[in-house]
PQR file with spaces between the fields and no chain letter, atoms N, CA, C, O and H, PARSE charges and radii, in Angstrom:
ATOM       1  N    UNK     1     110.289   95.894  105.276 -0.4000 1.5000
ATOM       2  CA   UNK     1     110.171   97.115  105.891 -0.0000 2.0000
ATOM       3  C    UNK     1     110.990   96.952  107.162  0.5500 1.7000
ATOM       4  O    UNK     1     110.676   96.192  108.078 -0.5500 1.4000
ATOM       5  N    UNK     2     112.278   97.883  107.134 -0.4000 1.5000
ATOM       6  CA   UNK     2     112.514   97.977  109.506 -0.0000 2.0000
ATOM       7  C    UNK     2     112.053   99.281  109.909  0.5500 1.7000
ATOM       8  O    UNK     2     111.953  100.316  109.250 -0.5500 1.4000
ATOM       9  H    UNK     2     112.533   98.500  106.389  0.4000 1.0000
ATOM      10  N    UNK     3     111.761   99.008  111.256 -0.4000 1.5000
ATOM      11  CA   UNK     3     111.023   99.950  111.887 -0.0000 2.0000
ATOM      12  C    UNK     3     112.328   99.510  112.983  0.5500 1.7000
ATOM      13  O    UNK     3     112.871   98.424  113.187 -0.5500 1.4000
ATOM      14  H    UNK     3     111.843   98.167  111.791  0.4000 1.0000
ATOM      15  N    UNK     4     112.597  101.160  113.691 -0.4000 1.5000
ATOM      16  CA   UNK     4     113.508  100.787  114.776 -0.0000 2.0000
ATOM      17  C    UNK     4     112.773  101.502  116.025  0.5500 1.7000
ATOM      18  O    UNK     4     111.765  102.189  115.857 -0.5500 1.4000
ATOM      19  H    UNK     4     112.156  102.042  113.524  0.4000 1.0000
ATOM      20  N    UNK     5     113.266  101.321  117.090 -0.4000 1.5000
ATOM      21  CA   UNK     5     112.751  102.358  118.510 -0.0000 2.0000
ATOM      22  C    UNK     5     113.754  103.488  118.729  0.5500 1.7000
ATOM      23  O    UNK     5     114.879  103.229  118.301 -0.5500 1.4000
ATOM      24  H    UNK     5     114.085  100.763  117.227  0.4000 1.0000
ATOM      25  N    UNK     6     113.621  104.513  119.219 -0.4000 1.5000
ATOM      26  CA   UNK     6     114.312  105.635  119.885 -0.0000 2.0000
ATOM      27  C    UNK     6     114.374  105.138  121.035  0.5500 1.7000
ATOM      28  O    UNK     6     113.454  104.532  121.586 -0.5500 1.4000
ATOM      29  H    UNK     6     112.707  104.723  119.566  0.4000 1.0000
ATOM      30  N    UNK     7     115.521  105.366  121.515 -0.4000 1.5000
ATOM      31  CA   UNK     7     115.511  106.078  123.074 -0.0000 2.0000
ATOM      32  C    UNK     7     116.945  107.047  123.070  0.5500 1.7000
ATOM      33  O    UNK     7     117.891  107.290  122.321 -0.5500 1.4000
ATOM      34  H    UNK     7     116.268  105.858  121.068  0.4000 1.0000
ATOM      35  N    UNK     8     116.285  107.532  124.826 -0.4000 1.5000
ATOM      36  CA   UNK     8     117.177  108.194  125.315 -0.0000 2.0000
ATOM      37  C    UNK     8     117.952  108.646  125.660  0.5500 1.7000
ATOM      38  O    UNK     8     117.501  108.998  126.751 -0.5500 1.4000
ATOM      39  H    UNK     8     115.516  107.334  125.434  0.4000 1.0000
ATOM      40  N    UNK     9     119.439  109.181  125.622 -0.4000 1.5000
ATOM      41  CA   UNK     9     120.647  109.166  125.462 -0.0000 2.0000
ATOM      42  C    UNK     9     121.350  107.748  125.773  0.5500 1.7000
ATOM      43  O    UNK     9     122.532  107.801  126.110 -0.5500 1.4000
ATOM      44  H    UNK     9     119.806  108.896  124.736  0.4000 1.0000
ATOM      45  N    UNK    10     120.637  106.296  125.678 -0.4000 1.5000
ATOM      46  CA   UNK    10     121.134  105.470  125.396 -0.0000 2.0000
ATOM      47  C    UNK    10     120.265  103.740  125.926  0.5500 1.7000
ATOM      48  O    UNK    10     119.713  103.449  126.988 -0.5500 1.4000
ATOM      49  H    UNK    10     119.676  106.253  125.404  0.4000 1.0000
ATOM      50  N    UNK    11     120.506  102.817  124.516 -0.4000 1.5000
ATOM      51  CA   UNK    11     119.699  101.941  124.966 -0.0000 2.0000
ATOM      52  C    UNK    11     119.437  101.276  126.163  0.5500 1.7000
ATOM      53  O    UNK    11     120.259  100.520  126.681 -0.5500 1.4000
ATOM      54  H    UNK    11     120.954  103.053  123.654  0.4000 1.0000
ATOM      55  N    UNK    12     118.069  101.572  126.746 -0.4000 1.5000
ATOM      56  CA   UNK    12     117.325  101.155  127.814 -0.0000 2.0000
ATOM      57  C    UNK    12     115.491  101.270  127.915  0.5500 1.7000
ATOM      58  O    UNK    12     114.543  102.050  128.004 -0.5500 1.4000
ATOM      59  H    UNK    12     117.401  102.186  126.325  0.4000 1.0000
ATOM      60  N    UNK    13     115.865   99.944  127.827 -0.4000 1.5000
ATOM      61  CA   UNK    13     114.037   99.582  128.247 -0.0000 2.0000
ATOM      62  C    UNK    13     113.612  100.566  128.686  0.5500 1.7000
ATOM      63  O    UNK    13     112.620  101.044  128.135 -0.5500 1.4000
ATOM      64  H    UNK    13     116.635   99.310  127.754  0.4000 1.0000
ATOM      65  N    UNK    14     114.069  101.093  129.587 -0.4000 1.5000
ATOM      66  CA   UNK    14     113.156  102.478  130.925 -0.0000 2.0000
ATOM      67  C    UNK    14     113.463  103.450  129.966  0.5500 1.7000
ATOM      68  O    UNK    14     112.398  104.039  129.782 -0.5500 1.4000
ATOM      69  H    UNK    14     114.874  100.705  130.034  0.4000 1.0000
ATOM      70  N    UNK    15     114.459  104.027  129.140 -0.4000 1.5000
ATOM      71  CA   UNK    15     113.762  105.281  128.386 -0.0000 2.0000
ATOM      72  C    UNK    15     113.682  104.832  127.112  0.5500 1.7000
ATOM      73  O    UNK    15     114.525  105.024  126.236 -0.5500 1.4000
ATOM      74  H    UNK    15     115.324  103.548  129.289  0.4000 1.0000
ATOM      75  N    UNK    16     112.685  104.245  127.012 -0.4000 1.5000
ATOM      76  CA   UNK    16     112.444  104.156  125.054 -0.0000 2.0000
ATOM      77  C    UNK    16     111.118  105.997  124.721  0.5500 1.7000
ATOM      78  O    UNK    16     110.056  106.502  125.086 -0.5500 1.4000
ATOM      79  H    UNK    16     112.000  104.089  127.724  0.4000 1.0000
ATOM      80  N    UNK    17     112.237  106.199  123.858 -0.4000 1.5000
ATOM      81  CA   UNK    17     111.148  108.134  123.391 -0.0000 2.0000
ATOM      82  C    UNK    17     109.927  107.278  122.746  0.5500 1.7000
ATOM      83  O    UNK    17     108.761  107.416  123.117 -0.5500 1.4000
ATOM      84  H    UNK    17     113.100  105.789  123.562  0.4000 1.0000
ATOM      85  N    UNK    18     110.384  106.294  121.638 -0.4000 1.5000
ATOM      86  CA   UNK    18     109.321  106.056  120.114 -0.0000 2.0000
ATOM      87  C    UNK    18     108.847  105.469  119.951  0.5500 1.7000
ATOM      88  O    UNK    18     107.756  106.002  120.151 -0.5500 1.4000
ATOM      89  H    UNK    18     111.330  106.182  121.337  0.4000 1.0000
ATOM      90  N    UNK    19     108.533  103.918  119.489 -0.4000 1.5000
ATOM      91  CA   UNK    19     108.600  102.231  118.778 -0.0000 2.0000
ATOM      92  C    UNK    19     108.230  102.790  117.840  0.5500 1.7000
ATOM      93  O    UNK    19     107.820  103.928  117.609 -0.5500 1.4000
ATOM      94  H    UNK    19     109.420  103.486  119.326  0.4000 1.0000
ATOM      95  N    UNK    20     108.581  100.951  116.674 -0.4000 1.5000
ATOM      96  CA   UNK    20     107.867  101.700  115.559 -0.0000 2.0000
ATOM      97  C    UNK    20     108.112  102.988  114.709  0.5500 1.7000
ATOM      98  O    UNK    20     107.297  103.534  113.964 -0.5500 1.4000
ATOM      99  H    UNK    20     108.914  100.027  116.862  0.4000 1.0000
ATOM     100  N    UNK    21     109.812  103.484  115.055 -0.4000 1.5000
ATOM     101  CA   UNK    21     110.134  104.830  114.129 -0.0000 2.0000
ATOM     102  C    UNK    21     109.860  104.766  112.546  0.5500 1.7000
ATOM     103  O    UNK    21     110.463  103.793  112.093 -0.5500 1.4000
ATOM     104  H    UNK    21     110.473  103.041  115.660  0.4000 1.0000
ATOM     105  N    UNK    22     109.124  105.498  111.498 -0.4000 1.5000
ATOM     106  CA   UNK    22     109.929  105.020  110.220 -0.0000 2.0000
ATOM     107  C    UNK    22     110.543  106.018  109.289  0.5500 1.7000
ATOM     108  O    UNK    22     111.135  105.861  108.221 -0.5500 1.4000
ATOM     109  H    UNK    22     108.633  106.288  111.866  0.4000 1.0000
ATOM     110  N    UNK    23     110.158  107.381  110.173 -0.4000 1.5000
ATOM     111  CA   UNK    23     111.188  108.187  109.963 -0.0000 2.0000
ATOM     112  C    UNK    23     112.357  109.297  110.738  0.5500 1.7000
ATOM     113  O    UNK    23     112.434  109.318  111.966 -0.5500 1.4000
ATOM     114  H    UNK    23     109.677  107.508  111.040  0.4000 1.0000
ATOM     115  N    UNK    24     113.044  109.998  110.059 -0.4000 1.5000
ATOM     116  CA   UNK    24     114.000  110.775  110.668 -0.0000 2.0000
ATOM     117  C    UNK    24     114.282  111.815  110.578  0.5500 1.7000
ATOM     118  O    UNK    24     113.842  112.405  109.592 -0.5500 1.4000
ATOM     119  H    UNK    24     112.981  109.981  109.061  0.4000 1.0000
ATOM     120  N    UNK    25     114.741  112.219  111.091 -0.4000 1.5000
ATOM     121  CA   UNK    25     115.030  114.502  110.498 -0.0000 2.0000
ATOM     122  C    UNK    25     115.220  114.907  111.356  0.5500 1.7000
ATOM     123  O    UNK    25     114.504  114.651  112.323 -0.5500 1.4000
ATOM     124  H    UNK    25     115.099  111.740  111.893  0.4000 1.0000
ATOM     125  N    UNK    26     116.463  115.893  111.461 -0.4000 1.5000
ATOM     126  CA   UNK    26     116.614  117.052  112.399 -0.0000 2.0000
ATOM     127  C    UNK    26     116.322  118.261  111.877  0.5500 1.7000
ATOM     128  O    UNK    26     116.143  118.395  110.666 -0.5500 1.4000
ATOM     129  H    UNK    26     117.045  116.101  110.675  0.4000 1.0000
ATOM     130  N    UNK    27     116.211  119.712  113.114 -0.4000 1.5000
ATOM     131  CA   UNK    27     115.994  121.145  112.290 -0.0000 2.0000
ATOM     132  C    UNK    27     116.126  121.726  113.606  0.5500 1.7000
ATOM     133  O    UNK    27     115.590  121.353  114.650 -0.5500 1.4000
ATOM     134  H    UNK    27     116.357  119.603  114.097  0.4000 1.0000
ATOM     135  N    UNK    28     117.080  122.893  113.370 -0.4000 1.5000
ATOM     136  CA   UNK    28     117.411  123.308  114.775 -0.0000 2.0000
ATOM     137  C    UNK    28     118.234  122.187  115.207  0.5500 1.7000
ATOM     138  O    UNK    28     119.128  121.450  114.789 -0.5500 1.4000
ATOM     139  H    UNK    28     117.515  123.196  112.522  0.4000 1.0000
ATOM     140  N    UNK    29     117.089  122.526  116.855 -0.4000 1.5000
ATOM     141  CA   UNK    29     118.360  121.415  118.359 -0.0000 2.0000
ATOM     142  C    UNK    29     116.970  120.930  118.694  0.5500 1.7000
ATOM     143  O    UNK    29     116.545  121.030  119.844 -0.5500 1.4000
ATOM     144  H    UNK    29     116.363  123.124  117.195  0.4000 1.0000
ATOM     145  N    UNK    30     116.018  120.234  117.401 -0.4000 1.5000
ATOM     146  CA   UNK    30     115.314  119.144  117.651 -0.0000 2.0000
ATOM     147  C    UNK    30     115.244  117.880  116.970  0.5500 1.7000
ATOM     148  O    UNK    30     115.656  118.018  115.818 -0.5500 1.4000
ATOM     149  H    UNK    30     116.363  120.152  116.466  0.4000 1.0000
ATOM     150  N    UNK    31     114.960  116.947  117.172 -0.4000 1.5000
ATOM     151  CA   UNK    31     114.808  115.630  116.813 -0.0000 2.0000
ATOM     152  C    UNK    31     113.556  115.034  116.416  0.5500 1.7000
ATOM     153  O    UNK    31     112.710  114.556  117.172 -0.5500 1.4000
ATOM     154  H    UNK    31     114.625  116.835  118.107  0.4000 1.0000
ATOM     155  N    UNK    32     113.517  115.106  115.177 -0.4000 1.5000
ATOM     156  CA   UNK    32     111.569  114.840  115.025 -0.0000 2.0000
ATOM     157  C    UNK    32     111.466  113.420  114.367  0.5500 1.7000
ATOM     158  O    UNK    32     111.528  113.277  113.146 -0.5500 1.4000
ATOM     159  H    UNK    32     114.204  115.494  114.562  0.4000 1.0000
ATOM     160  N    UNK    33     111.280  112.208  115.386 -0.4000 1.5000
ATOM     161  CA   UNK    33     111.181  110.492  114.781 -0.0000 2.0000
ATOM     162  C    UNK    33     108.972  111.152  114.211  0.5500 1.7000
ATOM     163  O    UNK    33     107.880  111.677  114.426 -0.5500 1.4000
ATOM     164  H    UNK    33     111.230  112.324  116.378  0.4000 1.0000
ATOM     165  N    UNK    34     109.687  110.634  113.637 -0.4000 1.5000
ATOM     166  CA   UNK    34     107.946  110.047  112.978 -0.0000 2.0000
ATOM     167  C    UNK    34     107.518  108.409  112.404  0.5500 1.7000
ATOM     168  O    UNK    34     107.777  107.863  111.332 -0.5500 1.4000
ATOM     169  H    UNK    34     110.574  110.207  113.463  0.4000 1.0000
ATOM     170  N    UNK    35     106.684  107.869  113.735 -0.4000 1.5000
ATOM     171  CA   UNK    35     106.369  106.641  114.162 -0.0000 2.0000
ATOM     172  C    UNK    35     104.905  106.017  112.436  0.5500 1.7000
ATOM     173  O    UNK    35     104.185  106.625  111.644 -0.5500 1.4000
ATOM     174  H    UNK    35     106.474  108.312  114.606  0.4000 1.0000
ATOM     175  N    UNK    36     105.153  104.921  112.655 -0.4000 1.5000
ATOM     176  CA   UNK    36     104.637  103.530  111.658 -0.0000 2.0000
ATOM     177  C    UNK    36     103.185  104.330  111.521  0.5500 1.7000
ATOM     178  O    UNK    36     102.622  103.998  110.478 -0.5500 1.4000
ATOM     179  H    UNK    36     105.738  104.427  113.298  0.4000 1.0000
ATOM     180  N    UNK    37     102.474  105.245  112.258 -0.4000 1.5000
ATOM     181  CA   UNK    37     101.196  105.850  112.712 -0.0000 2.0000
ATOM     182  C    UNK    37     100.779  107.249  111.481  0.5500 1.7000
ATOM     183  O    UNK    37      99.770  107.465  110.808 -0.5500 1.4000
ATOM     184  H    UNK    37     102.932  105.515  113.105  0.4000 1.0000
ATOM     185  N    UNK    38     101.901  107.869  111.602 -0.4000 1.5000
ATOM     186  CA   UNK    38     102.785  108.612  110.704 -0.0000 2.0000
ATOM     187  C    UNK    38     102.413  110.002  112.589  0.5500 1.7000
ATOM     188  O    UNK    38     102.349  111.231  112.549 -0.5500 1.4000
ATOM     189  H    UNK    38     102.720  107.694  112.148  0.4000 1.0000
ATOM     190  N    UNK    39     102.331  109.487  113.313 -0.4000 1.5000
ATOM     191  CA   UNK    39     103.085  110.726  114.158 -0.0000 2.0000
ATOM     192  C    UNK    39     104.089  110.767  114.486  0.5500 1.7000
ATOM     193  O    UNK    39     104.981  109.920  114.433 -0.5500 1.4000
ATOM     194  H    UNK    39     102.383  108.489  113.345  0.4000 1.0000
ATOM     195  N    UNK    40     104.057  112.444  115.132 -0.4000 1.5000
ATOM     196  CA   UNK    40     105.971  112.834  114.950 -0.0000 2.0000
ATOM     197  C    UNK    40     105.967  113.197  116.320  0.5500 1.7000
ATOM     198  O    UNK    40     104.981  113.648  116.902 -0.5500 1.4000
ATOM     199  H    UNK    40     103.332  113.132  115.176  0.4000 1.0000
ATOM     200  N    UNK    41     106.923  113.025  116.759 -0.4000 1.5000
ATOM     201  CA   UNK    41     108.041  112.628  117.873 -0.0000 2.0000
ATOM     202  C    UNK    41     108.760  114.200  118.142  0.5500 1.7000
ATOM     203  O    UNK    41     109.959  114.209  118.422 -0.5500 1.4000
ATOM     204  H    UNK    41     107.725  112.659  116.286  0.4000 1.0000
ATOM     205  N    UNK    42     108.242  115.119  118.081 -0.4000 1.5000
ATOM     206  CA   UNK    42     109.958  115.699  118.651 -0.0000 2.0000
ATOM     207  C    UNK    42     110.290  116.017  119.956  0.5500 1.7000
ATOM     208  O    UNK    42     109.438  116.291  120.801 -0.5500 1.4000
ATOM     209  H    UNK    42     107.268  115.112  117.854  0.4000 1.0000
ATOM     210  N    UNK    43     112.193  115.983  120.295 -0.4000 1.5000
ATOM     211  CA   UNK    43     112.840  115.573  121.185 -0.0000 2.0000
ATOM     212  C    UNK    43     113.806  116.906  121.002  0.5500 1.7000
ATOM     213  O    UNK    43     114.360  117.325  119.986 -0.5500 1.4000
ATOM     214  H    UNK    43     112.885  115.760  119.608  0.4000 1.0000
ATOM     215  N    UNK    44     113.805  117.345  122.160 -0.4000 1.5000
ATOM     216  CA   UNK    44     114.766  118.569  122.148 -0.0000 2.0000
ATOM     217  C    UNK    44     116.291  117.967  122.406  0.5500 1.7000
ATOM     218  O    UNK    44     116.723  117.568  123.488 -0.5500 1.4000
ATOM     219  H    UNK    44     113.355  117.004  122.985  0.4000 1.0000
ATOM     220  N    UNK    45     117.045  118.006  121.053 -0.4000 1.5000
ATOM     221  CA   UNK    45     118.617  117.226  121.157 -0.0000 2.0000
ATOM     222  C    UNK    45     118.622  117.015  120.305  0.5500 1.7000
ATOM     223  O    UNK    45     118.010  117.308  119.278 -0.5500 1.4000
ATOM     224  H    UNK    45     116.694  118.330  120.175  0.4000 1.0000
ATOM     225  N    UNK    46     119.627  116.224  120.710 -0.4000 1.5000
ATOM     226  CA   UNK    46     120.917  115.380  119.004 -0.0000 2.0000
ATOM     227  C    UNK    46     121.257  114.177  118.806  0.5500 1.7000
ATOM     228  O    UNK    46     122.004  113.686  119.652 -0.5500 1.4000
ATOM     229  H    UNK    46     120.124  115.987  121.545  0.4000 1.0000
ATOM     230  N    UNK    47     120.861  113.386  117.730 -0.4000 1.5000
ATOM     231  CA   UNK    47     120.859  112.484  117.258 -0.0000 2.0000
ATOM     232  C    UNK    47     122.008  111.864  118.188  0.5500 1.7000
ATOM     233  O    UNK    47     122.607  112.462  119.082 -0.5500 1.4000
ATOM     234  H    UNK    47     120.253  113.785  117.043  0.4000 1.0000
ATOM     235  N    UNK    48     122.147  110.819  117.870 -0.4000 1.5000
ATOM     236  CA   UNK    48     123.977  110.337  118.707 -0.0000 2.0000
ATOM     237  C    UNK    48     124.219  109.002  118.189  0.5500 1.7000
ATOM     238  O    UNK    48     125.244  108.321  118.149 -0.5500 1.4000
ATOM     239  H    UNK    48     121.660  110.333  117.144  0.4000 1.0000
ATOM     240  N    UNK    49     123.006  108.787  117.797 -0.4000 1.5000
ATOM     241  CA   UNK    49     123.512  107.037  117.073 -0.0000 2.0000
ATOM     242  C    UNK    49     122.219  106.278  116.283  0.5500 1.7000
ATOM     243  O    UNK    49     121.120  106.139  116.821 -0.5500 1.4000
ATOM     244  H    UNK    49     122.174  109.339  117.830  0.4000 1.0000
ATOM     245  N    UNK    50     122.582  105.746  114.723 -0.4000 1.5000
ATOM     246  CA   UNK    50     122.010  104.661  114.175 -0.0000 2.0000
ATOM     247  C    UNK    50     121.838  103.849  114.449  0.5500 1.7000
ATOM     248  O    UNK    50     121.200  104.111  115.469 -0.5500 1.4000
ATOM     249  H    UNK    50     123.475  105.859  114.286  0.4000 1.0000
ATOM     250  N    UNK    51     121.882  102.528  114.378 -0.4000 1.5000
ATOM     251  CA   UNK    51     121.954  101.092  114.646 -0.0000 2.0000
ATOM     252  C    UNK    51     121.107  101.111  113.462  0.5500 1.7000
ATOM     253  O    UNK    51     120.008  101.491  113.867 -0.5500 1.4000
ATOM     254  H    UNK    51     122.400  102.316  113.549  0.4000 1.0000
ATOM     255  N    UNK    52     121.042  100.873  112.064 -0.4000 1.5000
ATOM     256  CA   UNK    52     120.646   99.984  110.937 -0.0000 2.0000
ATOM     257  C    UNK    52     120.322   98.847  111.420  0.5500 1.7000
ATOM     258  O    UNK    52     119.222   98.765  111.967 -0.5500 1.4000
ATOM     259  H    UNK    52     121.934  100.565  111.735  0.4000 1.0000
ATOM     260  N    UNK    53     121.102   97.784  111.357 -0.4000 1.5000
ATOM     261  CA   UNK    53     121.068   96.532  111.756 -0.0000 2.0000
ATOM     262  C    UNK    53     120.904   96.220  112.600  0.5500 1.7000
ATOM     263  O    UNK    53     120.697   95.008  112.669 -0.5500 1.4000
ATOM     264  H    UNK    53     121.995   97.850  110.913  0.4000 1.0000
ATOM     265  N    UNK    54     120.857   97.113  114.052 -0.4000 1.5000
ATOM     266  CA   UNK    54     120.082   96.248  115.435 -0.0000 2.0000
ATOM     267  C    UNK    54     118.452   96.658  115.361  0.5500 1.7000
ATOM     268  O    UNK    54     117.468   96.157  115.906 -0.5500 1.4000
ATOM     269  H    UNK    54     121.025   98.098  113.996  0.4000 1.0000
ATOM     270  N    UNK    55     118.633   97.988  114.287 -0.4000 1.5000
ATOM     271  CA   UNK    55     117.357   98.568  114.676 -0.0000 2.0000
ATOM     272  C    UNK    55     117.159   99.635  115.898  0.5500 1.7000
ATOM     273  O    UNK    55     116.210   99.147  116.510 -0.5500 1.4000
ATOM     274  H    UNK    55     119.432   98.396  113.844  0.4000 1.0000
ATOM     275  N    UNK    56     117.521  100.760  116.545 -0.4000 1.5000
ATOM     276  CA   UNK    56     118.079  101.470  116.836 -0.0000 2.0000
ATOM     277  C    UNK    56     118.377  102.584  116.911  0.5500 1.7000
ATOM     278  O    UNK    56     119.445  102.795  116.336 -0.5500 1.4000
ATOM     279  H    UNK    56     118.292  101.156  116.048  0.4000 1.0000
ATOM     280  N    UNK    57     117.801  103.715  117.497 -0.4000 1.5000
ATOM     281  CA   UNK    57     118.628  105.130  117.550 -0.0000 2.0000
ATOM     282  C    UNK    57     117.845  105.928  118.524  0.5500 1.7000
ATOM     283  O    UNK    57     116.667  106.119  118.829 -0.5500 1.4000
ATOM     284  H    UNK    57     116.933  103.543  117.964  0.4000 1.0000
ATOM     285  N    UNK    58     119.750  106.538  119.082 -0.4000 1.5000
ATOM     286  CA   UNK    58     120.006  106.783  120.086 -0.0000 2.0000
ATOM     287  C    UNK    58     119.923  108.845  120.090  0.5500 1.7000
ATOM     288  O    UNK    58     120.376  109.454  119.121 -0.5500 1.4000
ATOM     289  H    UNK    58     120.707  106.384  118.834  0.4000 1.0000
ATOM     290  N    UNK    59     119.441  109.433  121.023 -0.4000 1.5000
ATOM     291  CA   UNK    59     118.224  110.730  121.695 -0.0000 2.0000
ATOM     292  C    UNK    59     119.996  111.054  122.222  0.5500 1.7000
ATOM     293  O    UNK    59     120.559  109.977  122.419 -0.5500 1.4000
ATOM     294  H    UNK    59     119.073  108.938  121.811  0.4000 1.0000
ATOM     295  N    UNK    60     120.837  112.156  122.449 -0.4000 1.5000
ATOM     296  CA   UNK    60     121.656  112.618  123.293 -0.0000 2.0000
ATOM     297  C    UNK    60     119.759  113.838  123.502  0.5500 1.7000
ATOM     298  O    UNK    60     118.865  114.208  122.741 -0.5500 1.4000
ATOM     299  H    UNK    60     120.380  113.031  122.289  0.4000 1.0000
ATOM     300  N    UNK    61     120.098  113.988  125.009 -0.4000 1.5000
ATOM     301  CA   UNK    61     119.443  115.275  124.476 -0.0000 2.0000
ATOM     302  C    UNK    61     119.019  115.540  127.011  0.5500 1.7000
ATOM     303  O    UNK    61     118.776  114.648  127.825 -0.5500 1.4000
ATOM     304  H    UNK    61     120.824  113.687  125.627  0.4000 1.0000
ATOM     305  N    UNK    62     119.095  116.459  127.149 -0.4000 1.5000
ATOM     306  CA   UNK    62     119.193  116.527  129.223 -0.0000 2.0000
ATOM     307  C    UNK    62     117.787  116.944  129.679  0.5500 1.7000
ATOM     308  O    UNK    62     117.517  116.887  130.879 -0.5500 1.4000
ATOM     309  H    UNK    62     119.292  117.183  126.488  0.4000 1.0000
ATOM     310  N    UNK    63     116.901  117.350  128.805 -0.4000 1.5000
ATOM     311  CA   UNK    63     115.131  117.550  129.286 -0.0000 2.0000
ATOM     312  C    UNK    63     115.031  115.865  129.862  0.5500 1.7000
ATOM     313  O    UNK    63     113.976  115.433  130.327 -0.5500 1.4000
ATOM     314  H    UNK    63     117.120  117.397  127.831  0.4000 1.0000
């Protein structure tokens, strides 16, 4: 199982939103990240990039 780390606006250790992301979905203006423990994290923004080889996700957010 490959889990990802989600970052806000760019890949930077200081901008980690969620670690161990198991699934992602988009609803309206929110990106919903679900971690390994099945906790949901809702971030207002847009999905900018998903890299499945490097296991990271970038969410573009103004907040």
